[in-house]
Structure formats: structure tokens, C-alpha cells
VEXBA-98441 format. One record per atom (N, C-alpha, C): residue in three letters; y negated, x negated, z negated. Coordinates in Angstrom, 2 decimals, decimal comma. Layout:
Ala Y X Z
...
This chain:
Met 1,99 -8,30 12,33
Met 1,88 -6,94 11,87
Met 2,93 -6,12 12,59
Thr 3,72 -5,36 11,86
Thr 4,76 -4,52 12,42
Thr 4,34 -3,06 12,28
Thr 4,59 -2,24 13,29
Thr 4,29 -0,81 13,21
Thr 5,60 -0,06 13,24
Cys 5,74 0,92 12,35
Cys 6,94 1,74 12,33
Cys 6,55 3,15 11,90
Asn 7,44 4,10 12,12
Asn 7,23 5,47 11,67
Asn 8,06 5,71 10,43
Ala 7,50 6,40 9,48
Ala 8,22 6,70 8,24
Ala 7,91 8,13 7,82
Pro 8,92 8,86 7,32
Pro 8,65 10,23 6,91
Pro 7,93 10,28 5,56
Leu 6,98 11,17 5,47
Leu 6,39 11,55 4,19
Leu 7,15 12,78 3,73
Arg 6,95 13,19 2,52
Arg 7,56 14,43 2,06
Arg 6,96 15,60 2,81
Asp 7,61 16,72 2,80
Asp 7,16 17,95 3,46
Asp 7,18 17,82 4,98
Gly 8,00 16,91 5,51
Gly 8,18 16,80 6,95
Gly 7,06 16,10 7,69
Val 6,08 15,55 6,99
Val 4,98 14,85 7,64
Val 5,42 13,41 7,88
Arg 5,04 12,85 9,04
Arg 5,41 11,49 9,37
Arg 4,20 10,58 9,24
Ala 4,43 9,35 8,86
Ala 3,36 8,36 8,76
Ala 3,69 7,18 9,66
Arg 2,67 6,66 10,31
Arg 2,82 5,44 11,09
Arg 2,29 4,31 10,23
Leu 3,11 3,32 9,96
Leu 2,75 2,25 9,05
Leu 2,57 0,95 9,81
Arg 1,52 0,23 9,49
Arg 1,37 -1,14 9,96
Arg 1,63 -2,03 8,77
Ile 2,72 -2,76 8,82
Ile 3,19 -3,51 7,66
Ile 3,01 -5,00 7,92
Ala 2,37 -5,67 7,00
Ala 2,22 -7,11 7,12
Ala 3,56 -7,79 6,84
Cys 3,84 -8,82 7,56
Cys 5,11 -9,53 7,42
Cys 5,01 -10,70 6,46
Thr 4,01 -10,72 5,60
Thr 3,82 -11,85 4,71
Thr 4,79 -11,84 3,54
Val 5,20 -10,68 3,06
Val 6,09 -10,64 1,90
Val 7,44 -11,25 2,24
Pro 8,08 -10,92 3,38
Pro 9,34 -11,60 3,70
Pro 9,15 -13,11 3,84
Leu 8,00 -13,55 4,36
Leu 7,74 -14,97 4,49
Leu 7,70 -15,63 3,12
Ile 7,07 -14,98 2,15
Ile 7,02 -15,53 0,80
Ile 8,43 -15,66 0,24
Ala 9,25 -14,63 0,45
Ala 10,63 -14,68 -0,05
Ala 11,40 -15,82 0,61
Ala 11,20 -16,01 1,92
Ala 11,89 -17,09 2,63
Ala 11,45 -18,45 2,11
Leu 10,14 -18,62 1,89
Leu 9,65 -19,89 1,37
Leu 10,18 -20,16 -0,03
Ala 10,25 -19,13 -0,85
Ala 10,76 -19,30 -2,20
Ala 12,22 -19,71 -2,17
Ala 12,99 -19,15 -1,25
Ala 14,41 -19,46 -1,16
Ala 14,65 -20,91 -0,78
Cys 13,72 -21,52 -0,03
Cys 13,93 -22,91 0,38
Cys 13,08 -23,87 -0,46
Gly 12,49 -23,36 -1,53
Gly 11,71 -24,24 -2,40
Gly 10,31 -24,50 -1,90
Gly 9,78 -23,64 -1,04
Gly 8,49 -23,89 -0,41
Gly 7,35 -23,07 -0,95
Gly 7,04 -23,11 -2,21
Gly 5,82 -22,50 -2,71
Gly 6,00 -21,10 -3,26
Gly 6,03 -20,97 -4,55
Gly 6,11 -19,66 -5,19
Gly 7,53 -19,26 -5,51
Asn 7,66 -17,99 -5,90
Asn 8,98 -17,45 -6,20
Asn 9,02 -16,02 -5,69
Glu 10,05 -15,26 -6,07
Glu 10,18 -13,90 -5,55
Glu 9,01 -13,00 -5,96
Ser 8,24 -13,43 -6,94
Ser 7,08 -12,65 -7,36
Ser 5,84 -12,98 -6,55
Gly 5,90 -13,97 -5,68
Gly 4,77 -14,32 -4,84
Gly 3,94 -15,45 -5,40
Gln 2,93 -15,85 -4,63
Gln 2,05 -16,95 -5,02
Gln 1,17 -16,52 -6,19
Lys 0,94 -17,43 -7,12
Lys 0,10 -17,13 -8,29
Lys -1,37 -16,98 -7,93
Asp -1,83 -17,62 -6,84
Asp -3,25 -17,60 -6,53
Asp -3,63 -16,60 -5,43
Val -2,66 -15,79 -4,98
Val -2,92 -14,81 -3,91
Val -2,16 -13,52 -4,22
Ile -2,83 -12,38 -4,07
Ile -2,16 -11,09 -4,19
Ile -1,67 -10,69 -2,81
Gln -0,41 -10,30 -2,70
Gln 0,16 -9,80 -1,45
Gln 0,59 -8,35 -1,66
Leu 0,28 -7,51 -0,68
Leu 0,72 -6,12 -0,71
Leu 1,79 -5,94 0,36
Ser 2,72 -5,03 0,13
Ser 3,82 -4,83 1,07
Ser 3,35 -4,22 2,39
Met 2,15 -3,66 2,43
Met 1,56 -3,16 3,68
Met 0,05 -3,20 3,58
Asp -0,59 -3,35 4,73
Asp -2,06 -3,42 4,79
Asp -2,68 -2,07 5,10
Asp -1,99 -1,24 5,86
Asp -2,51 0,05 6,31
Asp -1,41 1,10 6,21
Ile -1,82 2,31 5,85
Ile -0,93 3,48 5,93
Ile -1,68 4,51 6,76
Ile -1,04 4,96 7,83
Ile -1,64 5,98 8,68
Ile -0,72 7,20 8,66
Ala -1,20 8,28 8,05
Ala -0,44 9,52 7,97
Ala -0,93 10,47 9,06
Thr -0,01 11,17 9,68
Thr -0,34 12,15 10,70
Thr 0,21 13,50 10,28
Gly -0,67 14,48 10,21
Gly -0,27 15,81 9,79
Gly 0,32 16,63 10,92
Pro 0,60 17,89 10,64
Pro 1,10 18,79 11,67
Pro -0,02 19,10 12,67
Pro 0,29 19,72 13,79
Pro -0,75 20,02 14,79
Pro -1,95 20,75 14,17
Gly -3,14 20,17 14,38
Gly -4,38 20,79 13,92
Gly -4,73 20,57 12,47
Ala -3,93 19,81 11,73
Ala -4,21 19,61 10,30
Ala -3,85 18,17 9,91
Cys -4,50 17,70 8,86
Cys -4,16 16,39 8,31
Cys -3,00 16,53 7,33
Ala -2,37 15,43 7,02
Ala -1,14 15,43 6,23
Ala -1,38 15,78 4,76
Thr -0,39 16,42 4,18
Thr -0,30 16,59 2,74
Thr 1,07 16,06 2,34
Gly 1,12 15,43 1,20
Gly 2,41 14,94 0,71
Gly 2,36 13,48 0,31
Thr 3,47 13,04 -0,23
Thr 3,60 11,70 -0,77
Thr 3,81 10,68 0,34
Gly 3,07 9,60 0,29
Gly 3,21 8,51 1,25
Gly 4,20 7,47 0,76
Pro 4,30 6,37 1,47
Pro 5,22 5,30 1,08
Pro 4,68 4,52 -0,12
Thr 5,58 3,90 -0,86
Thr 5,18 3,07 -1,99
Thr 4,69 1,72 -1,50
Val 3,57 1,28 -2,06
Val 2,99 -0,03 -1,76
Val 3,35 -0,96 -2,91
Tyr 4,06 -2,06 -2,61
Tyr 4,48 -3,00 -3,64
Tyr 3,50 -4,16 -3,72
Ile 3,30 -4,67 -4,94
Ile 2,34 -5,74 -5,20
Ile 3,12 -7,00 -5,62
Tyr 2,74 -8,14 -5,01
Tyr 3,38 -9,41 -5,34
Tyr 2,31 -10,47 -5,56
Gly 2,62 -11,44 -6,39
Gly 1,75 -12,59 -6,58
Gly 0,56 -12,30 -7,47
Gly -0,41 -13,20 -7,42
Gly -1,55 -13,08 -8,30
Gly -1,12 -13,23 -9,75
Thr -1,95 -12,71 -10,65
Thr -1,65 -12,76 -12,08
Thr -1,64 -11,34 -12,61
Pro -0,44 -10,77 -12,86
Pro -0,38 -9,41 -13,40
Pro -1,04 -9,36 -14,78
Pro -1,42 -8,18 -15,24
Pro -1,28 -6,86 -14,62
Pro -2,35 -6,62 -13,56
Tyr -2,18 -5,50 -12,84
Tyr -3,07 -5,14 -11,74
Tyr -3,73 -3,80 -12,03
Thr -5,00 -3,69 -11,68
Thr -5,75 -2,45 -11,82
Thr -6,06 -1,93 -10,41
Leu -5,84 -0,65 -10,19
Leu -6,07 -0,03 -8,88
Leu -7,35 0,78 -8,90
Thr -8,09 0,72 -7,80
Thr -9,31 1,50 -7,66
Thr -9,20 2,32 -6,38
Asn -9,32 3,63 -6,53
Asn -9,28 4,58 -5,42
Asn -10,67 5,17 -5,31
Ser -11,36 4,89 -4,22
Ser -12,76 5,30 -4,10
Ser -12,95 6,79 -3,78
Ala -11,88 7,51 -3,48
Ala -12,02 8,93 -3,13
Ala -10,84 9,73 -3,69
Lys -10,81 9,88 -4,99
Lys -9,68 10,55 -5,66
Lys -9,48 11,99 -5,21
Gly -10,52 12,63 -4,69
Gly -10,37 13,99 -4,21
Gly -9,59 14,10 -2,91
Phe -9,48 13,00 -2,18
Phe -8,80 13,01 -0,89
Phe -7,38 12,47 -0,97
Val -7,19 11,45 -1,80
Val -5,89 10,81 -2,00
Val -5,76 10,51 -3,48
Thr -4,61 10,80 -4,06
Thr -4,36 10,44 -5,44
Thr -3,26 9,38 -5,48
Leu -3,25 8,60 -6,54
Leu -2,23 7,57 -6,74
Leu -1,38 7,97 -7,94
Asp -0,10 7,61 -7,90
Asp 0,76 7,97 -9,03
Asp 0,47 7,14 -10,27
Val -0,11 5,94 -10,10
Val -0,52 5,09 -11,23
Val -1,82 4,39 -10,85
Tyr -2,58 3,98 -11,85
Tyr -3,79 3,21 -11,62
Tyr -3,74 1,87 -12,34
Phe -2,58 1,55 -12,89
Phe -2,33 0,29 -13,59
Phe -0,89 -0,11 -13,32
Val -0,68 -1,31 -12,80
Val 0,67 -1,81 -12,52
Val 0,87 -3,06 -13,36
Arg 1,90 -3,04 -14,18
Arg 2,12 -4,11 -15,15
Arg 2,72 -5,38 -14,56
Asp 3,67 -5,26 -13,62
Asp 4,44 -6,41 -13,19
Asp 4,42 -6,62 -11,68
Ser 4,46 -7,88 -11,25
Ser 4,62 -8,22 -9,85
Ser 5,94 -7,65 -9,36
Gly 5,93 -7,08 -8,16
Gly 7,13 -6,45 -7,61
Gly 7,15 -4,94 -7,82
Asp 6,31 -4,44 -8,73
Asp 6,19 -2,99 -8,92
Asp 5,14 -2,48 -7,93
Gly 4,96 -1,17 -7,86
Gly 4,04 -0,64 -6,87
Gly 3,41 0,68 -7,27
Phe 2,76 1,27 -6,30
Phe 2,10 2,57 -6,47
Phe 2,32 3,39 -5,21
Thr 2,23 4,72 -5,38
Thr 2,47 5,63 -4,27
Thr 1,29 6,57 -4,10
Pro 0,70 6,60 -2,90
Pro -0,39 7,54 -2,65
Pro 0,14 8,93 -2,29
Thr -0,63 9,96 -2,64
Thr -0,33 11,33 -2,22
Thr -1,55 11,84 -1,45
Phe -1,29 12,25 -0,21
Phe -2,35 12,77 0,64
Phe -2,58 14,24 0,32
Asn -3,85 14,63 0,14
Asn -4,20 15,99 -0,29
Asn -4,67 16,87 0,85
Gly -4,42 16,47 2,09
Gly -4,79 17,29 3,24
Gly -6,15 16,99 3,82
Ala -6,91 16,10 3,20
Ala -8,22 15,73 3,73
Ala -8,06 14,67 4,81
Cys -8,81 14,81 5,89
Cys -8,80 13,80 6,95
Cys -9,66 12,63 6,51
Ile -9,11 11,43 6,54
Ile -9,82 10,22 6,11
Ile -9,53 9,09 7,09
Glu -10,42 8,11 7,12
Glu -10,21 6,95 7,97
Glu -10,49 5,68 7,19
Ser -9,49 4,83 7,06
Ser -9,60 3,52 6,42
Ser -10,15 3,59 5,00
Leu -9,69 4,56 4,22
Leu -10,08 4,67 2,82
Leu -9,46 3,49 2,06
Pro -10,27 2,64 1,41
Pro -9,69 1,50 0,71
Pro -9,15 1,86 -0,67
Val -7,98 1,33 -0,97
Val -7,45 1,31 -2,33
Val -7,39 -0,16 -2,69
Thr -8,14 -0,55 -3,73
Thr -8,27 -1,95 -4,10
Thr -7,37 -2,27 -5,27
Val -6,69 -3,40 -5,17
Val -5,83 -3,92 -6,23
Val -6,51 -5,17 -6,78
Gln -6,73 -5,20 -8,09
Gln -7,34 -6,37 -8,73
Gln -6,39 -6,91 -9,78
Asp -6,13 -8,23 -9,73
Asp -5,24 -8,82 -10,73
Asp -6,04 -9,22 -11,96
Asp -5,35 -9,79 -12,94
Asp -5,95 -10,13 -14,22
Asp -7,01 -11,23 -14,11
Met -6,98 -12,00 -13,01
Met -7,96 -13,06 -12,79
Met -9,11 -12,62 -11,89
Gly -9,12 -11,35 -11,48
Gly -10,20 -10,82 -10,65
Gly -9,97 -10,95 -9,15
Arg -8,79 -11,43 -8,74
Arg -8,48 -11,52 -7,30
Arg -8,26 -10,12 -6,75
Leu -8,62 -9,92 -5,47
Leu -8,56 -8,59 -4,87
Leu -7,66 -8,56 -3,64
Ala -7,04 -7,42 -3,43
Ala -6,32 -7,10 -2,19
Ala -6,57 -5,63 -1,92
Thr -6,50 -5,24 -0,65
Thr -6,81 -3,86 -0,28
Thr -5,79 -3,33 0,71
Val -5,39 -2,08 0,49
Val -4,62 -1,33 1,49
Val -5,54 -0,21 1,95
Arg -5,54 0,05 3,27
Arg -6,40 1,08 3,84
Arg -5,56 2,31 4,20
Leu -6,05 3,48 3,79
Leu -5,33 4,74 4,04
Leu -6,08 5,57 5,08
Thr -5,35 6,07 6,05
Thr -5,92 6,93 7,08
Thr -5,05 8,17 7,17
Asn -5,67 9,33 7,34
Asn -4,96 10,61 7,46
Asn -5,59 11,36 8,63
Val -4,79 11,58 9,67
Val -5,32 12,21 10,90
Val -4,58 13,50 11,21
Lys -5,25 14,35 12,00
Lys -4,65 15,62 12,45
Lys -3,54 15,32 13,45
Gly -2,50 16,10 13,35
Gly -1,43 16,02 14,34
Gly -1,83 16,70 15,62
Thr -1,13 16,34 16,68
Thr -1,43 16,95 17,98
Thr -0,27 17,77 18,47
């Protein structure tokens, strides 16, 4: 798991914990070791597992977060956001492997809000969204 800082729109920064599985899939595909650039057919991989947004001092973040890319499984993918009032997604249906979705934080403080991705065969993957007050 890699942690990095990334800017959101409106000057808000997000700390991202990114799984390193997608580059591994690409490396394996390049050497003939299971799958292709679209990922494994029997596993859904997301470009990140967690997004942690930090707002300005005393407030939680508002603005667009990073795009989460979907690989593998059997497209198309359906997205489920359990708290649409706190975070919105730019799409709720992704047609192709390698495409993605982008969350927008609405200023509500949240912790580990799941966004679930389901492929056409019913396989699931989850990215967790957190939005905390800045200090």
C-alpha cells in the first residue's frame, strides 16, 4: 500500500492509500503471466482502496476527488454509493475495464464510506472514502 498526497479541486488536498496491485497486473501481462492490460477476468481490481480527503482548518473537504479506475472482472460495472447526500459520483455505471469514476465530496465529514463496484457476474470490490476536518 502506497500513501501519497494529491490535490482535490478548490485547493483541498487528499491523502491517498493506493494499492499496488494494478501495476503488478500490468507487469504480469507484459511477461505472459496471467491476464492482460484489462486485468484478471475472475477478480475486480480498483486503482485505489481508500481515499482520505482533508478539508481546510475546522471543516471537511468539498470538491472533486481523484478518479478510481476499474480493471478486470466482467464488465460492465454497477456502482453503489450508500450515502449520496455526503458524496456523489460522476457515474453509477461503467461500461469498460480501464474506465473509472470520480467522487465529489459535499463537505460532510465521513469515515470509511464504502462505494461498491459490482461486475456483470456479481463480483464485488470496494473503495472506502473518508473526509476529515483540516487542522
